[in-house]
N, C-alpha and C positions, 0 to 999 in steps of 0.2 A: 405855491409855496416856495420859500427860500430853498435854495438847493446848497447843501454845506458839503456835498461831496468832493468838491474841488479846492476847498479850503485847507485841508489837511492832508500831506501828503508824505510818503517815505522820502527820508533824507538819502540821497544817492550822491551827494557832494555837488549838487548843481549850484551855480551861483546864486547866492541870497545875501539879504543884508543881517548883519548881526545883532542881536539884541542882548545886551548885558543886564543882568538882573542886580538891584542894589536895594538893600534895607536901611532903614534910617541907623540901625547900630553900625554897619559897616560904610556909611556913606562918607564920613572925613576921611578914613583910610583910603577908600577908594579914589576920591576927590584928589587927596595930595599925591598920588602917582599918575596922575595925567599931565599932559603937557600943558602948557599955558595957553594955547588956543581953544584945547577943550574946557577947560575950567573957566574961561571967559565965555563960552557957549552957555556952559551949565549954569552960570551965574545969570545969563540974559534970560534964560528960560524958567530961573526960579526952581531948579530942581534940587530936591533936599533928600530924595530918596523915601519919601513918604508913599505910602499904597495908592497905586494909579498915577504917580508922576511920570510923565514921559517926556524924554528930551531927546533931540537929533545931535549927533556928535560928528563932527567934521573929521574928514579922513585925508590922507596926504595929496589925493589928487581931487581936482575941482568936483568930478562926479562921484566921488567916493566918500559916504556916510554911513553911520551906523547908529544904534539906537541904545538909550540906557532907560530902563524901566524900574519904577520903585515899586518894592513888594513887601508885604508885612515881616515874612520870614523868608530869607533867601533860601534855605535849605528845605523849605516845605511849602509847595505852592498849593493854593485853594482854587476852587472853580473859577473864580473872577479875577485872579491876580494878572492875567494878561488881556482882560477886557477894554480896559480903556485904551491900550495900545492898538488893539485891533479896530477901535472905533475910530482912532484920531491918525493913524499911520497913512503915509499915502500908498495906494496900490502897489503891489510888489510882494516878492518873496522873501520870506525871513525865516531864521533860525536862533535858537538860543546857543548864546556863545559857549554856556556850559549847562551840560545835564538835561533833563527831558521836562517836557510841559506837563505831563501827568494829567492831573486832574483840571489844571488850567487851560487845557485845549477845548474843553467845552465852552468856557467863557469866549475863547478866541472867535469859535464859531457864532454862538448867540449874540455876540457884539454885532454881527453883521447882519442881523436879522432885519429885514424891511416889511412893512405892510404897505404896499404900493398899488393895491389893487384899484384904487379910486382916483388916484392922482397921478400926473405925469411929471416924471423926475427930468428935467432937461440937463442935468448934470449928475448921473449917478455915480456914486463912489465906486472905484474899481475893487477887485478882490484882493484881500490880503491873505496871502497864502502862507501858512506856517509848515515848515519843514519838522519831521521827527523822526528820531531812529527806533522809537518804540512803536514798529510797525503793527504789532499785535494790537494796538489799542485804537488804530485807525477807524476801523468799521465799527466797534462798540461806541466810540465817542461821536460818531457822525450819526449813527442811529439815536443816540440819546438827543444831540441837536436838533435831529428831525422831528423827533416826537415832540421837543418843546416849542419848536415852530408851528407843528400842526395845532396843538392848543392856542397859540397865539393868534394863528390864522382864524379858526375857527370862532374864537371868541371877539376878535376885533370885527368881523363881518357883521354888517348892521341886520337886525331882525328880518327886513324884508327880502334879503338874499340867504338868509339862515334859518328858515322855518322848519318844520318837521320833515318835508320831502327833501329839504338840502341836507338835513342832517343824516337823513337815510342814505343819500347819495355818497356823502363822505363815508358812511360807513361801509357801503358797497366798494367803493374804490379801494380804500384799505383791504378789504376782503379778497378782492381780485388779486391784488398783489402776492397773497400768500395762501390761495386755493382755500379759503374760508368760505363757509356757506351762510347766506342771510336769509333769514325769513321776517316777514312783517306782518303784524296783526293790526287791521283798521277796521273801521266801518262797524257794521253788526257783530261781527267777531269780536271785536275790541270792547263794544258796550256790554255784552254778555260775560265776555272772560276777563275783562279787566275795567270793572265799571267806574272805579276813581279816576283811571287815566282819562277814561271817556268824559266823565263829568267834567274834569278841570278844563278839557281841551274843546268841548263840544259847541262853544261860543264863537269860536274861530271862524274865519272864512273856509269855505270847503277846500280851497286850495292848501289850506294850512290845517287840514285835519288831522286830529290826534292819532298817535300810532305807538305799538311796541315794537322797537327794531332789535332783533337778537342776531348774533354772530355766533357759529360753533366753529372750533378748530382744534385739530390736534387728535392724538390716538384715544379712542373712546374708552382705551382699558387704561389710560394714564389718569393721576390723581385729577379731580374735576376742581376747578376753582371758577367762581362765578364773580365778575366785573360789572358793578352797577352804575350807571351814571344819570343824574338828573338833567333831562333834556327840555326845561321849559325855555322855548326859543324867544318867548318874550312875556313879561309879567307885569299887567297893568296894575295887577292886584285884585283883578276882578272886581265885583260890586264893592268890596272894601278897598275901594281905589286908592292909589298911591299918590302921593302929591307930586307935581312934575318933578320935584328936584330927585324924588326917590326912583322915578321911572327912567330918569335920564341915561343909566347904565344897565339897563334891564335887558339889553342884547346880551348881557353876560351870563344871564341867569340859566344858559346851558353850559356853563363852564364845567359842571360835573361830567356831563355827556363828553366833553372835548377830553377832559383828562382821561375817563375810562377808555374813549378810542384810543387815545395816544399810547395808554397803557398796554392795549390789546396789541397795537403795533409793534410795540417793544417786546413782548413775549413772544409774538410770532417772528419776528426778525433775528430773535436771539434763539430760536428754536427751543425754548424751554420745554422740558418733557411733562406738559399738563394737557388736560382736556380744557380748553377755554370756553366759558360761556359768558359772551358779553350781552348785557340788556340795556338798552337805553329807552326809556318811557320818554316821547317826545310830544310836546303839546304847546299852545300858546294860550297863556291865562288871558283871554278877552273879555269884553264886554257886550253884551248882546241881549235879547229878550230871552233867549233860552241859557243865560248863563246861570250856573249853580248859586245858591243863595246862601248867605247866614242863616242858619237854623235849619237848613235842609239836613236830612239823614241820608249817607250814601252807604251802598252795599260796599263791600271789598271783596277780592278775590279769594281771600281767606275766610270770608264769613263772617268777619266782625262788622258791626254797624258803627258809622262815624258820623258824630254831629258835627257840622261845620259851624265853628265858632267864629272863623275868620276866613274869608276866600282868599286873602293874600298868604296864607299858610298853606299853598297849594302843592309845594315842592314834596312836602312829606307824604301826600296823598298818592301821587304817582310813583313815588319810590315804594310806598307800601305794596301795591300791586306788584311791581316789579321784583321787590324782595321775597314777595310769596312765590312768584314763579321760579326764581331762582333756587330757592330750597326745595322744590319740588322734586329736582333730580339728585338731590342729597350729595351737594359739594361738600369738600373737606375746607374750604375756607371761602367768606363773602366778604367783598370789600366793595364799598359803595363812596362814590365821590359826590359831592352836592354843594353849590352855594346856597346853603339852607337858611343861615339866619342872621340878621344884623347884630344879635347878641353875641355870637362868636367874634365878631370884627371889634365889639365894644371891650370883650374879655382880652383877646390875644393881637387885636391889632391886624393889618392887612397882610404882613408877611408870614404869619404863622398860620397854617391849618389847624383847626381845634380837631384833635384825635379822640375818639371813643372807641372802646375795645370791650368786649364781654369777657376777654382772656387776658389776664395780667402778663403771662410769657410772651404772648403776642405783641403786646403793647410795648414791652421791654425791647424785644426784637427790632420793633419800628424804631424806637429811639436811637437804638445802636445803627440801624441802616440810615436813617437820616442823618445823622452826624457822619457816617462815613464819606456821604456823597453832597455836604453842604445843602441839604434839603430838609431842614427841622420841621417837626410838628411839635404840638404841645398837647398833652394828654389832658383832658377835662373828665370829671366822673360821671359814669352812668349812675347817679345816686337815685336809687329805687324810692327814697323817701320822697322825691318828688312825683310820684307816679299820681298822686290823688290830684294834682293840679290837671291831669287830662282826663279825669271823671267827668261823665255825662249823666244828667237826671234822665234820659230817655233813651240812651245809645249806650254800646260797649265802651265807648271813648270819645273824646272830643279832640279836634284837631289842633287846637290853639290853647295853650296853658292859660289859667286863671292868673290875675294878678300883675303879669308883667315881669314877674322873676324868673331867672334860670332859663332862659328863653332856648339857649342851644342845648341845654341839658334836657328839658323836657321834648324837644323837637327829636333829638336821638333817643328818649325813651319811647316816643311814639314809633319811630321806626324799629325798636326792639321787639314791639309786639308782632312784627311781621317777619322776623328771623326766626329759623326754627331753633328750638331748643338744643343746647349742646352743640350748635355750629359755631366754629371761630368766626367772629366778625368785626371787620373794622369799618368805621365810619368817618370820614373826613369831611368836615365843614370847611370848605376852603373858599377864598376870596376870588381865585382866577383873575385877578387885575393888581395891577400895579399902580398905584395912584402917581407916583413920580418916578423919575428915571435913575437907575444904577448903573454902574458899568456892566455891561452885558445884559441889561435886563431895562429894556425901554418901557416908557409909561404904556399902558395898555394890557391888554390880555397876557396872562402869564400863567405858567404851569407851577404849581406850588403843591408839595406833597407826591408828585408824579415820580420823580427820579427816588424818593425814599420808599415807595411802594414796590417799585420794580427792583430795586437792591434787595429788600426783605425777600422777595420772590426769588431772586437768585440764590440767595443763601438758601432758602427753603428747599429749592429744587437742585441744588448743587451744581450752579454755574455762575458764581459771583466771581467778577474780574475786577 
């Protein structure tokens, strides 16, 4: 995994290149104050103070140069204001000419993320180190960057190398770093205790057998929170097979699990005073003679019977059993992440996780938290009037809504049936993927909603920074 720990360092007045920040409003005045050689270089590089503009400025000596970077607002830096500079500048050490990077330090780190597991880079870019006088923010910012990188790495890894056992190994690696305990349920115990997880994953090769991975950490007397992540390591659609175009990115269908694990890592690294229960139902929705079928009736851990209207609506099945298990220990909050529906992407696009909540105050707190850290979500309604779409003639409910309407909402309503009454619950239907690059955010696996939930937890448990 990309290591960001050496890219953000305390400023002890060591040698560094200077970065001046200029916005469009102040560009003309700044340019007028520059000597002629600087104005010529700025013109040659077409720098106009627009966000993400970057130019190299000559100094008095041959090897002396500095940087000017365009930002949206010179007085208020967002997470991605320095990302383009971090992507394009030569390797070396840099500091801002005035002020502190603040939130923009995160983008400086994530811009240097590389997923190079499968290719040889004969000319790797050297590190661009940013110095900061805000020493207290270094460790938390690096922790956020590492969590984002963890999501990206897990999602970017092809399914052949990120099956259920690999996901389990990833959980164990994070757990070992913080002294957490991991238990995994598989085989007969899974079939008996978590029948929907078993049904979804039973057609996969034995090496990719389904399982429920659980991590426990923290003081048992502390407030208990449950974090659940959909871990469908590859989704063929099952017998309701996807077209090839729909299958192309299904290595990312464990993106919910990646978010949940990264959030667990952040919680433990920050020593939040909680009793953390992480649950990842991991399976491959494969096709074989023993695959579950449209029309089958599945038992669930909760005791509800589920008619299978579509085998490609499998994520809600594994989450149903996991949410039931999460609720058995009476947490005061349940959060789940899932790449659950294409309908959510139609509704809010790739950048915004669709947020569902059974508590209005909790949803409001999420909106505030996301705004604070440039990680927005968009709330959609848990509209009970659509619950009839999940009715079955022969079972307690159907896993696929009728008529093709409100797909994200009906999926959330399905999950709601497995959440204990009166337990605050957040469901994030996230894409976990960036279809095109933006500064600090390369194309590929992406953490969307992760930082917002973590900020919410920081506020809730008294350690927001």
